[in-house]
C-alpha positions as CSV (number, residue, x, y, z in Angstrom):
1,M,45.6,-14.7,-10.9
2,L,42.7,-12.5,-12.1
3,N,40.9,-15.6,-13.5
4,K,41.1,-17.2,-10.1
5,A,39.6,-14.1,-8.4
6,Y,36.7,-14.1,-10.8
7,K,36.0,-17.8,-10.1
8,I,36.0,-17.1,-6.4
9,I,33.6,-14.2,-6.9
10,L,31.3,-16.4,-9.0
11,Y,31.3,-19.3,-6.6
12,T,30.7,-16.9,-3.7
13,F,27.7,-15.4,-5.6
14,I,26.3,-18.9,-6.4
15,C,26.6,-19.9,-2.7
16,Y,24.9,-16.7,-1.7
17,I,22.0,-17.3,-4.1
18,L,21.6,-20.9,-2.8
19,L,21.8,-19.8,0.8
20,L,19.3,-17.0,0.2
21,N,16.9,-19.4,-1.5
22,M,17.3,-21.9,1.4
23,L,16.7,-19.2,4.0
24,T,13.6,-18.0,2.1
25,F,12.4,-21.6,2.0
26,L,12.9,-22.1,5.7
27,A,11.2,-18.7,6.6
28,S,8.3,-19.2,4.2
29,G,7.9,-23.0,4.1
30,S,7.3,-22.6,0.4
31,P,9.1,-25.0,-2.0
32,K,8.7,-22.3,-4.7
33,A,11.4,-20.4,-2.9
34,L,13.9,-23.0,-3.9
35,I,13.2,-23.0,-7.6
36,N,12.4,-19.3,-8.3
37,P,15.6,-17.4,-9.0
38,F,13.6,-14.1,-9.6
39,Y,13.0,-11.4,-7.1
40,L,16.6,-11.7,-5.9
41,K,16.8,-8.1,-4.9
42,N,13.6,-8.1,-2.9
43,R,14.4,-11.4,-1.2
44,T,17.9,-10.1,-0.4
45,I,16.5,-7.1,1.3
46,S,13.8,-9.1,3.1
47,M,16.3,-11.7,4.4
48,Y,18.6,-9.0,5.5
49,H,15.8,-7.4,7.6
50,L,14.8,-10.8,8.9
51,A,18.4,-11.6,10.0
52,K,18.6,-8.1,11.5
53,H,15.4,-8.6,13.4
54,V,16.4,-12.1,14.7
55,V,19.8,-10.8,15.9
56,L,18.7,-7.5,17.4
57,V,15.1,-8.1,18.5
58,A,13.6,-11.6,18.6
59,G,16.6,-13.7,19.2
60,L,17.0,-17.3,17.9
61,G,13.8,-18.3,19.5
62,F,11.9,-16.2,17.0
63,T,9.8,-14.5,19.7
64,T,6.5,-13.5,18.1
65,S,3.6,-11.3,19.2
66,E,0.7,-13.0,21.0
67,T,-2.6,-13.3,19.3
68,H,-4.3,-10.7,21.5
69,E,-1.4,-8.3,20.8
70,V,-1.8,-8.8,17.0
71,D,-5.6,-8.1,17.4
72,A,-4.8,-4.9,19.3
73,F,-2.3,-3.8,16.6
74,I,-4.9,-4.5,13.9
75,N,-7.6,-2.6,15.8
76,T,-5.3,0.4,16.4
77,A,-4.2,0.6,12.7
78,C,-7.7,0.1,11.4
79,E,-9.0,2.9,13.6
80,K,-6.2,5.1,12.5
81,Y,-6.6,4.5,8.8
82,E,-10.4,3.8,8.7
83,V,-10.2,0.2,7.4
84,D,-12.4,-2.7,8.5
85,P,-10.5,-4.9,10.9
86,K,-12.3,-8.0,9.6
87,L,-10.7,-7.4,6.2
88,I,-7.3,-7.1,7.7
89,H,-7.7,-10.3,9.7
90,I,-8.6,-12.1,6.5
91,M,-5.7,-10.6,4.6
92,I,-3.2,-11.7,7.2
93,K,-4.7,-15.2,7.2
94,V,-4.4,-15.4,3.4
95,E,-1.1,-13.4,3.0
96,S,1.1,-15.1,5.6
97,K,-1.1,-17.6,7.4
98,G,-0.5,-15.6,10.5
99,R,3.3,-16.1,10.4
100,Q,5.1,-13.0,11.6
101,F,8.4,-14.0,10.0
102,A,7.0,-15.1,6.6
103,V,9.0,-14.1,3.5
104,S,7.4,-14.8,0.2
105,R,9.2,-16.0,-2.9
106,T,8.9,-12.4,-4.2
107,G,10.4,-10.9,-1.0
108,A,7.2,-9.7,0.7
109,M,7.6,-9.6,4.4
110,G,5.8,-10.2,7.6
111,L,2.2,-10.7,8.6
112,M,0.8,-8.5,5.8
113,Q,3.4,-9.5,3.2
114,V,4.5,-5.9,2.4
115,M,7.1,-5.6,-0.2
116,P,10.4,-4.0,1.0
117,V,10.2,-0.9,-1.2
118,T,6.6,-0.3,-0.2
119,F,7.3,-0.9,3.5
120,F,10.1,1.6,3.7
121,D,8.2,4.1,1.6
122,I,5.5,4.3,4.3
123,S,7.3,3.2,7.5
124,H,10.6,3.6,9.2
125,G,10.0,0.6,11.5
126,D,11.0,-3.0,11.5
127,P,9.0,-5.1,8.9
128,F,9.1,-8.1,11.2
129,L,7.7,-6.4,14.2
130,A,3.9,-7.2,14.1
131,E,2.9,-3.6,15.0
132,D,5.1,-2.0,12.4
133,N,4.1,-4.5,9.7
134,I,0.4,-4.2,10.3
135,D,0.5,-0.5,10.5
136,A,2.3,-0.3,7.1
137,G,0.1,-2.9,5.5
138,V,-3.1,-1.2,6.7
139,K,-1.8,2.2,5.7
140,Y,-1.0,0.9,2.2
141,L,-4.4,-0.8,1.8
142,S,-6.1,2.4,3.0
143,R,-4.4,4.4,0.3
144,Q,-5.6,1.8,-2.3
145,L,-9.1,1.9,-0.9
146,K,-9.2,5.7,-1.2
147,K,-7.7,5.6,-4.7
148,F,-9.9,2.9,-6.2
149,E,-13.0,3.2,-3.9
150,D,-13.7,-0.5,-4.3
151,V,-12.5,-3.3,-2.1
152,P,-11.7,-5.9,-4.9
153,L,-9.7,-3.2,-6.9
154,A,-7.9,-2.1,-3.7
155,L,-7.0,-5.7,-3.0
156,A,-5.8,-6.1,-6.6
157,A,-3.6,-3.0,-6.2
158,Y,-2.3,-4.3,-2.8
159,N,-1.4,-7.7,-4.4
160,A,-0.3,-6.8,-7.9
161,G,0.7,-3.1,-7.5
162,P,-1.5,-0.1,-8.2
163,N,0.1,0.4,-11.7
164,N,-1.4,-2.9,-12.8
165,V,-5.0,-1.9,-12.0
166,K,-6.1,0.0,-15.1
167,D,-9.5,1.1,-16.3
168,G,-11.2,0.0,-13.2
169,K,-10.5,-3.7,-13.8
170,V,-8.6,-6.3,-11.9
171,P,-5.4,-7.3,-13.7
172,D,-5.5,-10.6,-15.5
173,F,-3.1,-12.3,-13.2
174,G,-4.2,-15.7,-12.0
175,E,-2.6,-15.2,-8.6
176,T,-4.2,-11.9,-8.1
177,R,-7.7,-13.1,-9.2
178,H,-7.4,-16.1,-6.8
179,Y,-6.2,-13.8,-4.0
180,I,-9.2,-11.5,-4.4
181,K,-11.6,-14.3,-4.7
182,K,-10.3,-16.0,-1.5
183,I,-10.5,-12.8,0.5
184,M,-13.8,-11.6,-0.8
185,E,-15.6,-15.0,-0.2
186,E,-14.6,-14.9,3.4
187,Y,-15.1,-11.1,3.8
188,E,-18.7,-11.3,2.5
189,R,-19.8,-14.1,4.9
């Protein structure tokens, strides 16, 4: 009897992981979501908040903010936290390709791809509402800019976490280096 209960729990857990990966794939459009079993906790939190947002706010039509609304949210947050709006526009383009409901393979959420723990540390809003996501992302980047006093280092901290930026150097993570290069090339144009 107990053996059967354990099997049911195991099968339920496996179905849950498969469903979570499939939902992450559908939300992000990234095939990496299907093959990456890591970041389960973050993706679980992110998918919970996405489902909550769809049920309570956006509806099944995935109602998103208009471009002019997103621009206004960016300008408001940038004014509030003293960050260049051009940098935020580029970050959104690189981070989520402008998809409000994006969930990365690591569980980062929304337009600015803020991790769940980071988002709820600085905000009490909805990570899939453009206004709340942008405000949290700009606030977090502002903190990194003040701490590191250098845009590439702040971007490295935003992408890889501030604990990985040591001795005034960008961490040796290929993804982070590529991220910084992509943003800085467009930012310096």
